[in-house]
A tleap script that builds the chain and sets N, CA, C and O, in Angstrom:
source leaprc.protein.ff14SB
mol = sequence {
  NMET SER LYS TYR LEU VAL ASN LYS PHE LEU
  TYR SER ILE ASP ARG ASP PRO ASP LEU VAL
  GLU ARG TYR ARG GLU ASP PRO ARG GLY THR
  VAL THR TRP TRP GLU ALA GLU GLN ALA ASN
  VAL ILE LEU ASN CYS PRO GLY LEU GLU ARG
  SER THR TRP LEU ALA PHE SER ASP THR GLU
  ARG GLU VAL LEU ALA THR HIE ASP TYR VAL
  GLY LEU PHE GLU LEU GLY ALA HIE CYS PHE
  LEU SER LEU THR LEU PHE ILE ALA LEU PHE
  GLU ARG ASP TYR ALA GLU PRO LEU ALA PHE
  GLN ARG GLU TYR ALA ALA ARG LEU SER HIE
  TRP THR VAL PRO TYR PRO ASP ILE ALA CTHR
}
set mol.1.N position { -45.457 -10.299 -93.332 }
set mol.1.CA position { -44.346 -10.274 -94.382 }
set mol.1.C position { -44.159 -8.666 -94.124 }
set mol.1.O position { -44.961 -7.855 -93.662 }
set mol.2.N position { -42.879 -8.503 -94.566 }
set mol.2.CA position { -42.350 -7.019 -94.498 }
set mol.2.C position { -42.052 -6.612 -95.918 }
set mol.2.O position { -40.914 -6.571 -96.387 }
set mol.3.N position { -43.334 -6.266 -96.669 }
set mol.3.CA position { -42.967 -5.543 -98.052 }
set mol.3.C position { -42.259 -4.661 -98.210 }
set mol.3.O position { -41.740 -4.590 -99.324 }
set mol.4.N position { -41.957 -3.729 -97.313 }
set mol.4.CA position { -40.848 -2.764 -97.201 }
set mol.4.C position { -39.566 -3.302 -97.268 }
set mol.4.O position { -38.725 -2.702 -97.938 }
set mol.5.N position { -39.243 -4.427 -96.635 }
set mol.5.CA position { -37.903 -4.702 -96.528 }
set mol.5.C position { -37.434 -5.646 -97.898 }
set mol.5.O position { -36.295 -5.675 -98.364 }
set mol.6.N position { -38.546 -6.356 -98.376 }
set mol.6.CA position { -38.163 -7.123 -99.661 }
set mol.6.C position { -38.071 -6.218 -100.721 }
set mol.6.O position { -37.257 -6.364 -101.633 }
set mol.7.N position { -39.070 -5.048 -100.632 }
set mol.7.CA position { -38.612 -4.233 -101.918 }
set mol.7.C position { -37.227 -3.192 -101.767 }
set mol.7.O position { -36.615 -2.822 -102.770 }
set mol.8.N position { -36.887 -2.839 -100.574 }
set mol.8.CA position { -35.858 -2.413 -100.032 }
set mol.8.C position { -34.546 -3.138 -100.531 }
set mol.8.O position { -33.521 -2.603 -100.955 }
set mol.9.N position { -34.799 -4.370 -100.393 }
set mol.9.CA position { -33.743 -5.411 -101.044 }
set mol.9.C position { -33.560 -5.418 -102.638 }
set mol.9.O position { -32.552 -5.426 -103.345 }
set mol.10.N position { -34.555 -5.414 -102.846 }
set mol.10.CA position { -34.958 -5.626 -104.462 }
set mol.10.C position { -34.285 -4.437 -105.439 }
set mol.10.O position { -33.565 -4.542 -106.432 }
set mol.11.N position { -34.781 -3.345 -104.789 }
set mol.11.CA position { -34.039 -1.985 -105.236 }
set mol.11.C position { -32.590 -1.610 -104.884 }
set mol.11.O position { -31.900 -1.052 -105.738 }
set mol.12.N position { -32.000 -1.945 -103.420 }
set mol.12.CA position { -30.627 -1.679 -103.403 }
set mol.12.C position { -29.838 -3.016 -104.147 }
set mol.12.O position { -28.708 -2.764 -104.566 }
set mol.13.N position { -30.195 -4.003 -104.286 }
set mol.13.CA position { -29.294 -4.919 -105.085 }
set mol.13.C position { -29.258 -4.450 -106.622 }
set mol.13.O position { -28.253 -4.351 -107.326 }
set mol.14.N position { -30.439 -4.214 -106.937 }
set mol.14.CA position { -30.354 -3.672 -108.600 }
set mol.14.C position { -29.735 -2.440 -108.871 }
set mol.14.O position { -29.474 -2.147 -110.038 }
set mol.15.N position { -29.455 -1.648 -107.905 }
set mol.15.CA position { -28.846 -0.396 -108.284 }
set mol.15.C position { -27.259 -0.567 -108.090 }
set mol.15.O position { -26.602 0.433 -108.381 }
set mol.16.N position { -26.716 -1.433 -107.742 }
set mol.16.CA position { -25.363 -1.911 -107.827 }
set mol.16.C position { -24.808 -3.207 -108.677 }
set mol.16.O position { -25.003 -4.376 -108.348 }
set mol.17.N position { -24.174 -2.826 -109.685 }
set mol.17.CA position { -24.105 -3.925 -110.665 }
set mol.17.C position { -23.122 -5.354 -109.855 }
set mol.17.O position { -23.226 -6.564 -110.057 }
set mol.18.N position { -22.335 -4.703 -109.050 }
set mol.18.CA position { -21.412 -5.654 -108.289 }
set mol.18.C position { -22.432 -6.497 -107.456 }
set mol.18.O position { -22.298 -7.720 -107.491 }
set mol.19.N position { -23.363 -5.995 -106.767 }
set mol.19.CA position { -24.482 -7.040 -105.886 }
set mol.19.C position { -25.399 -7.429 -106.833 }
set mol.19.O position { -26.068 -8.394 -106.464 }
set mol.20.N position { -25.696 -6.948 -108.084 }
set mol.20.CA position { -26.315 -7.960 -108.971 }
set mol.20.C position { -25.635 -9.331 -109.597 }
set mol.20.O position { -26.178 -10.342 -110.042 }
set mol.21.N position { -24.517 -9.050 -109.489 }
set mol.21.CA position { -23.655 -10.352 -109.840 }
set mol.21.C position { -23.591 -11.441 -108.839 }
set mol.21.O position { -23.672 -12.651 -109.052 }
set mol.22.N position { -23.428 -10.792 -107.663 }
set mol.22.CA position { -22.983 -11.469 -106.279 }
set mol.22.C position { -24.344 -12.355 -106.199 }
set mol.22.O position { -24.358 -13.583 -106.121 }
set mol.23.N position { -25.550 -11.463 -106.233 }
set mol.23.CA position { -26.795 -12.138 -106.081 }
set mol.23.C position { -27.226 -13.178 -106.929 }
set mol.23.O position { -28.033 -13.996 -106.488 }
set mol.24.N position { -26.735 -13.278 -108.269 }
set mol.24.CA position { -26.640 -13.963 -109.225 }
set mol.24.C position { -26.116 -15.518 -109.010 }
set mol.24.O position { -26.664 -16.607 -109.184 }
set mol.25.N position { -24.882 -15.144 -108.578 }
set mol.25.CA position { -23.929 -16.189 -108.301 }
set mol.25.C position { -24.199 -16.992 -107.039 }
set mol.25.O position { -24.128 -18.220 -107.014 }
set mol.26.N position { -24.515 -16.227 -105.982 }
set mol.26.CA position { -24.901 -16.867 -104.663 }
set mol.26.C position { -26.165 -16.187 -103.889 }
set mol.26.O position { -26.239 -15.527 -102.853 }
set mol.27.N position { -27.031 -16.591 -104.748 }
set mol.27.CA position { -28.223 -15.905 -103.956 }
set mol.27.C position { -28.640 -16.213 -102.499 }
set mol.27.O position { -29.190 -15.279 -101.916 }
set mol.28.N position { -28.492 -17.212 -101.904 }
set mol.28.CA position { -28.463 -17.483 -100.548 }
set mol.28.C position { -27.647 -16.638 -99.891 }
set mol.28.O position { -28.058 -15.793 -99.096 }
set mol.29.N position { -26.524 -16.810 -100.169 }
set mol.29.CA position { -25.356 -15.874 -99.274 }
set mol.29.C position { -25.518 -14.384 -99.410 }
set mol.29.O position { -25.289 -13.653 -98.446 }
set mol.30.N position { -25.926 -13.884 -100.635 }
set mol.30.CA position { -26.327 -12.658 -100.552 }
set mol.30.C position { -27.413 -12.208 -99.938 }
set mol.30.O position { -27.457 -11.017 -99.630 }
set mol.31.N position { -28.401 -12.999 -99.670 }
set mol.31.CA position { -29.683 -12.727 -98.988 }
set mol.31.C position { -28.974 -12.715 -97.446 }
set mol.31.O position { -29.007 -11.716 -96.728 }
set mol.32.N position { -28.465 -13.722 -97.139 }
set mol.32.CA position { -28.066 -13.613 -95.532 }
set mol.32.C position { -27.350 -12.480 -95.283 }
set mol.32.O position { -27.601 -11.895 -94.229 }
set mol.33.N position { -26.387 -11.964 -96.122 }
set mol.33.CA position { -25.278 -10.908 -95.906 }
set mol.33.C position { -26.081 -9.357 -95.807 }
set mol.33.O position { -25.915 -8.433 -95.010 }
set mol.34.N position { -27.078 -9.517 -97.053 }
set mol.34.CA position { -27.722 -8.012 -96.975 }
set mol.34.C position { -28.484 -8.158 -95.740 }
set mol.34.O position { -28.291 -7.173 -95.027 }
set mol.35.N position { -29.395 -9.137 -95.131 }
set mol.35.CA position { -30.221 -8.970 -94.217 }
set mol.35.C position { -29.505 -8.685 -92.736 }
set mol.35.O position { -30.025 -8.056 -91.815 }
set mol.36.N position { -28.440 -9.180 -92.735 }
set mol.36.CA position { -27.374 -9.107 -91.758 }
set mol.36.C position { -26.655 -7.902 -91.405 }
set mol.36.O position { -26.448 -7.475 -90.270 }
set mol.37.N position { -26.217 -7.290 -92.770 }
set mol.37.CA position { -25.401 -6.004 -92.757 }
set mol.37.C position { -26.178 -4.891 -93.330 }
set mol.37.O position { -25.983 -3.846 -92.710 }
set mol.38.N position { -27.102 -4.772 -94.444 }
set mol.38.CA position { -27.700 -3.914 -94.887 }
set mol.38.C position { -29.037 -3.556 -94.465 }
set mol.38.O position { -29.438 -2.393 -94.466 }
set mol.39.N position { -29.869 -4.756 -94.032 }
set mol.39.CA position { -31.390 -4.434 -93.948 }
set mol.39.C position { -31.697 -3.403 -93.004 }
set mol.39.O position { -32.701 -2.725 -93.223 }
set mol.40.N position { -31.010 -3.174 -92.002 }
set mol.40.CA position { -31.507 -2.046 -90.927 }
set mol.40.C position { -30.674 -0.534 -91.142 }
set mol.40.O position { -30.783 0.453 -90.415 }
set mol.41.N position { -29.872 -0.671 -92.287 }
set mol.41.CA position { -29.309 0.646 -92.529 }
set mol.41.C position { -30.414 1.643 -93.098 }
set mol.41.O position { -31.113 1.237 -94.027 }
set mol.42.N position { -30.575 2.695 -92.684 }
set mol.42.CA position { -31.812 3.497 -92.783 }
set mol.42.C position { -31.466 4.322 -94.125 }
set mol.42.O position { -30.487 5.067 -94.162 }
set mol.43.N position { -32.432 4.124 -95.359 }
set mol.43.CA position { -32.287 4.720 -96.625 }
set mol.43.C position { -32.079 6.205 -96.597 }
set mol.43.O position { -32.787 6.722 -95.733 }
set mol.44.N position { -31.294 7.110 -97.300 }
set mol.44.CA position { -31.223 8.384 -97.087 }
set mol.44.C position { -30.697 8.964 -96.132 }
set mol.44.O position { -30.587 10.189 -96.173 }
set mol.45.N position { -30.307 8.339 -95.191 }
set mol.45.CA position { -29.525 8.851 -94.150 }
set mol.45.C position { -28.131 9.155 -94.012 }
set mol.45.O position { -27.309 8.322 -94.394 }
set mol.46.N position { -27.744 10.292 -93.494 }
set mol.46.CA position { -26.480 10.582 -93.761 }
set mol.46.C position { -25.728 9.545 -92.750 }
set mol.46.O position { -26.443 9.159 -91.825 }
set mol.47.N position { -24.549 9.092 -92.777 }
set mol.47.CA position { -23.969 8.366 -91.982 }
set mol.47.C position { -24.373 6.955 -91.931 }
set mol.47.O position { -24.988 6.401 -92.842 }
set mol.48.N position { -23.964 6.324 -90.707 }
set mol.48.CA position { -24.413 4.723 -90.673 }
set mol.48.C position { -25.629 4.646 -89.661 }
set mol.48.O position { -25.666 3.810 -88.758 }
set mol.49.N position { -26.659 5.621 -89.891 }
set mol.49.CA position { -27.896 5.631 -89.020 }
set mol.49.C position { -28.443 4.014 -89.340 }
set mol.49.O position { -28.399 3.427 -90.421 }
set mol.50.N position { -28.915 3.561 -88.155 }
set mol.50.CA position { -29.543 2.041 -88.362 }
set mol.50.C position { -30.729 1.904 -87.562 }
set mol.50.O position { -30.860 2.641 -86.585 }
set mol.51.N position { -31.520 1.142 -87.821 }
set mol.51.CA position { -32.709 0.440 -87.308 }
set mol.51.C position { -32.376 -0.783 -86.604 }
set mol.51.O position { -31.189 -1.095 -86.701 }
set mol.52.N position { -33.161 -1.612 -85.875 }
set mol.52.CA position { -33.012 -2.773 -85.213 }
set mol.52.C position { -33.782 -3.788 -85.494 }
set mol.52.O position { -33.424 -4.955 -85.330 }
set mol.53.N position { -35.026 -3.400 -85.989 }
set mol.53.CA position { -36.196 -4.249 -85.862 }
set mol.53.C position { -36.401 -4.957 -87.300 }
set mol.53.O position { -37.320 -5.766 -87.174 }
set mol.54.N position { -35.942 -4.959 -88.496 }
set mol.54.CA position { -36.136 -5.276 -89.838 }
set mol.54.C position { -35.565 -6.577 -90.184 }
set mol.54.O position { -34.339 -6.649 -90.270 }
set mol.55.N position { -36.291 -7.628 -90.399 }
set mol.55.CA position { -35.760 -8.885 -90.810 }
set mol.55.C position { -36.699 -9.536 -91.702 }
set mol.55.O position { -37.879 -9.184 -91.717 }
set mol.56.N position { -36.300 -10.372 -92.374 }
set mol.56.CA position { -37.140 -11.108 -93.640 }
set mol.56.C position { -37.865 -12.332 -92.754 }
set mol.56.O position { -37.339 -12.873 -91.781 }
set mol.57.N position { -38.742 -12.543 -93.117 }
set mol.57.CA position { -39.585 -14.159 -92.635 }
set mol.57.C position { -38.695 -15.135 -93.289 }
set mol.57.O position { -37.730 -14.913 -94.020 }
set mol.58.N position { -39.141 -16.141 -92.935 }
set mol.58.CA position { -38.407 -17.450 -93.313 }
set mol.58.C position { -39.061 -17.538 -94.807 }
set mol.58.O position { -38.248 -17.867 -95.671 }
set mol.59.N position { -40.388 -17.300 -95.250 }
set mol.59.CA position { -40.805 -17.185 -96.645 }
set mol.59.C position { -39.981 -16.334 -97.418 }
set mol.59.O position { -39.244 -16.664 -98.347 }
set mol.60.N position { -40.192 -15.098 -96.902 }
set mol.60.CA position { -39.218 -13.886 -97.679 }
set mol.60.C position { -37.924 -14.571 -98.104 }
set mol.60.O position { -37.417 -14.611 -99.225 }
set mol.61.N position { -37.527 -15.071 -97.020 }
set mol.61.CA position { -36.109 -15.485 -97.189 }
set mol.61.C position { -35.772 -16.609 -98.428 }
set mol.61.O position { -34.873 -16.450 -99.254 }
set mol.62.N position { -36.469 -17.496 -98.388 }
set mol.62.CA position { -36.448 -18.651 -99.144 }
set mol.62.C position { -36.799 -18.102 -100.490 }
set mol.62.O position { -35.943 -18.342 -101.341 }
set mol.63.N position { -37.888 -17.394 -100.918 }
set mol.63.CA position { -37.992 -16.910 -101.944 }
set mol.63.C position { -37.002 -15.917 -102.609 }
set mol.63.O position { -36.689 -16.083 -103.788 }
set mol.64.N position { -36.460 -14.800 -101.815 }
set mol.64.CA position { -35.273 -14.552 -102.243 }
set mol.64.C position { -34.066 -14.998 -102.776 }
set mol.64.O position { -33.345 -14.554 -103.670 }
set mol.65.N position { -33.968 -16.319 -101.780 }
set mol.65.CA position { -32.688 -16.849 -102.049 }
set mol.65.C position { -32.955 -18.028 -103.034 }
set mol.65.O position { -32.054 -18.808 -103.341 }
set mol.66.N position { -34.024 -18.116 -103.443 }
set mol.66.CA position { -34.281 -19.194 -104.837 }
set mol.66.C position { -34.839 -18.524 -106.185 }
set mol.66.O position { -35.526 -19.067 -107.049 }
set mol.67.N position { -34.341 -17.134 -106.139 }
set mol.67.CA position { -34.460 -16.317 -107.386 }
set mol.67.C position { -36.032 -16.426 -107.759 }
set mol.67.O position { -36.306 -16.259 -108.947 }
set mol.68.N position { -37.225 -16.722 -106.744 }
set mol.68.CA position { -38.543 -16.971 -107.095 }
set mol.68.C position { -39.243 -15.564 -107.312 }
set mol.68.O position { -39.857 -14.987 -106.415 }
set mol.69.N position { -39.087 -15.079 -108.585 }
set mol.69.CA position { -39.884 -13.933 -108.775 }
set mol.69.C position { -41.477 -14.201 -109.166 }
set mol.69.O position { -42.310 -13.329 -109.411 }
set mol.70.N position { -41.665 -15.533 -109.158 }
set mol.70.CA position { -43.355 -15.545 -109.202 }
set mol.70.C position { -43.897 -15.441 -107.662 }
set mol.70.O position { -44.964 -14.862 -107.458 }
set mol.71.N position { -43.126 -16.026 -106.543 }
set mol.71.CA position { -43.354 -16.028 -105.303 }
set mol.71.C position { -43.450 -14.864 -104.466 }
set mol.71.O position { -44.131 -14.626 -103.469 }
set mol.72.N position { -42.259 -13.919 -105.375 }
set mol.72.CA position { -42.380 -12.321 -104.984 }
set mol.72.C position { -43.505 -11.679 -104.942 }
set mol.72.O position { -44.041 -11.071 -104.016 }
set mol.73.N position { -43.946 -11.930 -106.435 }
set mol.73.CA position { -45.221 -11.089 -106.868 }
set mol.73.C position { -46.461 -11.672 -105.973 }
set mol.73.O position { -47.422 -10.976 -105.644 }
set mol.74.N position { -46.318 -12.890 -105.666 }
set mol.74.CA position { -47.469 -13.656 -104.842 }
set mol.74.C position { -47.414 -12.777 -103.308 }
set mol.74.O position { -48.431 -12.465 -102.690 }
set mol.75.N position { -46.153 -12.496 -102.906 }
set mol.75.CA position { -46.104 -12.056 -101.637 }
set mol.75.C position { -46.305 -10.525 -101.535 }
set mol.75.O position { -46.349 -9.934 -100.456 }
set mol.76.N position { -46.427 -9.914 -102.771 }
set mol.76.CA position { -46.801 -8.444 -102.890 }
set mol.76.C position { -45.636 -7.752 -103.081 }
set mol.76.O position { -45.932 -6.559 -103.146 }
set mol.77.N position { -44.419 -7.919 -103.207 }
set mol.77.CA position { -43.349 -7.243 -103.921 }
set mol.77.C position { -43.578 -6.244 -104.915 }
set mol.77.O position { -44.526 -6.486 -105.662 }
set mol.78.N position { -43.019 -5.298 -105.095 }
set mol.78.CA position { -43.565 -4.322 -106.064 }
set mol.78.C position { -42.764 -5.089 -107.617 }
set mol.78.O position { -41.597 -5.439 -107.794 }
set mol.79.N position { -43.692 -5.126 -108.337 }
set mol.79.CA position { -43.507 -5.815 -109.698 }
set mol.79.C position { -42.735 -5.027 -110.479 }
set mol.79.O position { -42.000 -5.721 -111.182 }
set mol.80.N position { -42.582 -3.743 -110.667 }
set mol.80.CA position { -41.625 -3.058 -111.162 }
set mol.80.C position { -39.971 -3.372 -110.642 }
set mol.80.O position { -39.052 -3.617 -111.424 }
set mol.81.N position { -39.861 -3.309 -109.312 }
set mol.81.CA position { -38.619 -3.428 -108.559 }
set mol.81.C position { -38.170 -4.965 -108.778 }
set mol.81.O position { -36.958 -5.172 -108.837 }
set mol.82.N position { -38.997 -5.987 -108.894 }
set mol.82.CA position { -38.602 -7.213 -109.042 }
set mol.82.C position { -38.369 -7.361 -110.516 }
set mol.82.O position { -37.240 -7.753 -110.809 }
set mol.83.N position { -39.280 -7.110 -111.605 }
set mol.83.CA position { -38.970 -7.205 -112.982 }
set mol.83.C position { -37.303 -6.725 -113.172 }
set mol.83.O position { -36.394 -7.497 -113.478 }
set mol.84.N position { -37.156 -5.193 -112.896 }
set mol.84.CA position { -35.814 -4.435 -113.409 }
set mol.84.C position { -34.704 -5.393 -112.614 }
set mol.84.O position { -33.612 -5.395 -113.182 }
set mol.85.N position { -34.760 -6.027 -111.674 }
set mol.85.CA position { -33.674 -6.783 -110.868 }
set mol.85.C position { -33.397 -8.268 -111.781 }
set mol.85.O position { -32.283 -8.758 -111.963 }
set mol.86.N position { -34.518 -8.751 -112.220 }
set mol.86.CA position { -34.686 -9.808 -112.671 }
set mol.86.C position { -34.108 -10.039 -114.388 }
set mol.86.O position { -33.544 -10.981 -114.944 }
set mol.87.N position { -34.480 -8.938 -114.770 }
set mol.87.CA position { -33.933 -8.426 -116.118 }
set mol.87.C position { -32.319 -8.476 -116.309 }
set mol.87.O position { -31.649 -9.010 -117.193 }
set mol.88.N position { -31.932 -7.719 -115.146 }
set mol.88.CA position { -30.424 -7.711 -114.700 }
set mol.88.C position { -29.954 -8.927 -114.457 }
set mol.88.O position { -28.968 -9.294 -115.095 }
set mol.89.N position { -30.421 -9.607 -113.707 }
set mol.89.CA position { -29.891 -10.994 -113.503 }
set mol.89.C position { -29.947 -12.051 -114.903 }
set mol.89.O position { -28.924 -12.568 -115.352 }
set mol.90.N position { -31.171 -12.246 -115.432 }
set mol.90.CA position { -31.308 -13.141 -116.485 }
set mol.90.C position { -31.484 -13.033 -118.075 }
set mol.90.O position { -31.407 -13.960 -118.882 }
set mol.91.N position { -31.768 -11.516 -118.364 }
set mol.91.CA position { -31.704 -11.145 -119.472 }
set mol.91.C position { -30.692 -11.880 -120.397 }
set mol.91.O position { -31.057 -12.420 -121.442 }
set mol.92.N position { -29.578 -11.875 -120.023 }
set mol.92.CA position { -28.435 -12.256 -120.739 }
set mol.92.C position { -28.494 -13.424 -121.123 }
set mol.92.O position { -27.822 -13.746 -122.104 }
set mol.93.N position { -29.385 -14.466 -120.398 }
set mol.93.CA position { -29.141 -15.976 -120.605 }
set mol.93.C position { -30.192 -16.417 -121.770 }
set mol.93.O position { -30.485 -17.563 -122.112 }
set mol.94.N position { -30.687 -15.150 -122.291 }
set mol.94.CA position { -31.810 -15.754 -123.590 }
set mol.94.C position { -31.330 -14.815 -124.884 }
set mol.94.O position { -31.086 -13.612 -124.791 }
set mol.95.N position { -31.235 -15.670 -126.217 }
set mol.95.CA position { -30.738 -15.173 -127.065 }
set mol.95.C position { -31.647 -13.897 -127.700 }
set mol.95.O position { -31.132 -12.821 -128.006 }
set mol.96.N position { -33.073 -14.194 -127.844 }
set mol.96.CA position { -33.953 -13.163 -128.485 }
set mol.96.C position { -34.441 -11.990 -127.614 }
set mol.96.O position { -34.824 -12.123 -126.451 }
set mol.97.N position { -34.391 -10.877 -128.262 }
set mol.97.CA position { -34.808 -9.619 -127.292 }
set mol.97.C position { -36.021 -9.987 -126.679 }
set mol.97.O position { -36.740 -10.753 -127.320 }
set mol.98.N position { -36.405 -9.596 -125.557 }
set mol.98.CA position { -37.365 -9.507 -124.697 }
set mol.98.C position { -37.947 -10.842 -124.374 }
set mol.98.O position { -39.126 -11.107 -124.137 }
set mol.99.N position { -36.900 -11.644 -124.408 }
set mol.99.CA position { -37.530 -13.081 -124.084 }
set mol.99.C position { -37.438 -13.588 -122.758 }
set mol.99.O position { -38.152 -14.547 -122.467 }
set mol.100.N position { -36.579 -13.038 -121.802 }
set mol.100.CA position { -36.980 -13.138 -120.467 }
set mol.100.C position { -38.127 -12.336 -120.086 }
set mol.100.O position { -39.002 -12.856 -119.394 }
set mol.101.N position { -38.228 -11.058 -120.481 }
set mol.101.CA position { -39.645 -10.380 -120.251 }
set mol.101.C position { -40.948 -11.351 -120.755 }
set mol.101.O position { -41.949 -11.512 -120.058 }
set mol.102.N position { -40.822 -11.748 -121.612 }
set mol.102.CA position { -42.193 -12.917 -121.920 }
set mol.102.C position { -42.119 -13.847 -121.175 }
set mol.102.O position { -43.201 -14.105 -120.649 }
set mol.103.N position { -40.987 -14.730 -120.774 }
set mol.103.CA position { -41.105 -15.596 -119.736 }
set mol.103.C position { -41.828 -15.058 -118.455 }
set mol.103.O position { -42.889 -15.548 -118.067 }
set mol.104.N position { -41.222 -14.067 -117.845 }
set mol.104.CA position { -41.736 -13.380 -116.741 }
set mol.104.C position { -43.352 -13.445 -116.706 }
set mol.104.O position { -44.088 -13.922 -115.842 }
set mol.105.N position { -43.715 -12.703 -118.133 }
set mol.105.CA position { -45.182 -12.466 -118.073 }
set mol.105.C position { -45.867 -14.034 -118.237 }
set mol.105.O position { -46.792 -14.312 -117.474 }
set mol.106.N position { -45.481 -14.894 -119.080 }
set mol.106.CA position { -46.076 -16.200 -118.735 }
set mol.106.C position { -45.846 -16.837 -117.450 }
set mol.106.O position { -46.595 -17.708 -117.007 }
set mol.107.N position { -44.874 -16.434 -116.885 }
set mol.107.CA position { -44.918 -17.210 -115.566 }
set mol.107.C position { -45.945 -16.690 -114.496 }
set mol.107.O position { -46.268 -17.350 -113.508 }
set mol.108.N position { -46.430 -15.426 -114.798 }
set mol.108.CA position { -47.367 -14.505 -113.875 }
set mol.108.C position { -48.616 -14.605 -114.643 }
set mol.108.O position { -49.454 -13.826 -114.188 }
set mol.109.N position { -49.022 -15.259 -115.606 }
set mol.109.CA position { -50.190 -15.214 -116.347 }
set mol.109.C position { -51.324 -15.735 -115.899 }
set mol.109.O position { -52.412 -15.585 -116.455 }
set mol.110.N position { -51.088 -16.497 -114.672 }
set mol.110.CA position { -52.198 -17.303 -114.018 }
set mol.110.C position { -53.094 -16.106 -113.029 }
set mol.110.O position { -54.253 -16.321 -112.674 }
set mol.111.N position { -52.375 -14.903 -112.690 }
set mol.111.CA position { -52.697 -13.655 -112.283 }
set mol.111.C position { -53.759 -12.993 -112.824 }
set mol.111.O position { -53.515 -12.565 -113.952 }
set mol.112.N position { -55.118 -12.703 -112.313 }
set mol.112.CA position { -55.737 -11.529 -112.920 }
set mol.112.C position { -56.118 -10.664 -112.073 }
set mol.112.O position { -56.106 -10.858 -110.857 }
set mol.113.N position { -56.542 -9.494 -112.700 }
set mol.113.CA position { -56.798 -8.128 -111.524 }
set mol.113.C position { -58.061 -8.776 -110.390 }
set mol.113.O position { -58.946 -9.522 -110.809 }
set mol.114.N position { -57.978 -8.420 -109.154 }
set mol.114.CA position { -57.001 -7.756 -108.740 }
set mol.114.C position { -55.841 -8.362 -108.458 }
set mol.114.O position { -56.016 -9.540 -108.144 }
set mol.115.N position { -54.686 -8.001 -108.448 }
set mol.115.CA position { -53.368 -8.444 -108.475 }
set mol.115.C position { -53.044 -8.181 -106.786 }
set mol.115.O position { -53.800 -7.473 -106.121 }
set mol.116.N position { -52.068 -8.712 -106.307 }
set mol.116.CA position { -51.487 -8.741 -104.831 }
set mol.116.C position { -51.424 -7.523 -104.671 }
set mol.116.O position { -51.149 -6.695 -105.539 }
set mol.117.N position { -51.690 -7.316 -103.481 }
set mol.117.CA position { -51.486 -5.543 -103.174 }
set mol.117.C position { -50.108 -5.125 -102.883 }
set mol.117.O position { -49.449 -5.828 -102.118 }
set mol.118.N position { -49.615 -4.119 -103.372 }
set mol.118.CA position { -48.115 -3.879 -103.705 }
set mol.118.C position { -47.889 -2.620 -102.615 }
set mol.118.O position { -46.789 -2.090 -102.456 }
set mol.119.N position { -49.005 -2.258 -101.948 }
set mol.119.CA position { -48.837 -1.094 -101.022 }
set mol.119.C position { -47.844 -1.620 -99.703 }
set mol.119.O position { -48.044 -2.652 -99.062 }
set mol.120.N position { -46.782 -0.688 -99.482 }
set mol.120.CA position { -45.939 -0.967 -98.325 }
set mol.120.C position { -46.556 -0.236 -97.046 }
set mol.120.O position { -46.002 -0.336 -95.951 }
savepdb mol mol.pdb
quit
């Protein structure tokens, strides 16, 4: 698994409100587009410098395409990156303040220390 690439996806989608909406409405299409068009753009480089080797595994692709934040956590995606993106995606669907965050915590409550390694 490429934790780097998964975290790069979470980070870059979360930083663009249009991409957040695109990912909310069409997660599979957004993952496919992002992997083809954005995955190999090197962060913080001037111009369009690209790499050629980064790609999601089938498992990563499926977890991202189904908004499976528990699966992302279990794969070792950075918990803060996934939490902030999923708050942007789903907090509006809950009437009470912090309701999504409580659901997120409840769905991950089966984990105890040590958590999955988030090192890239």
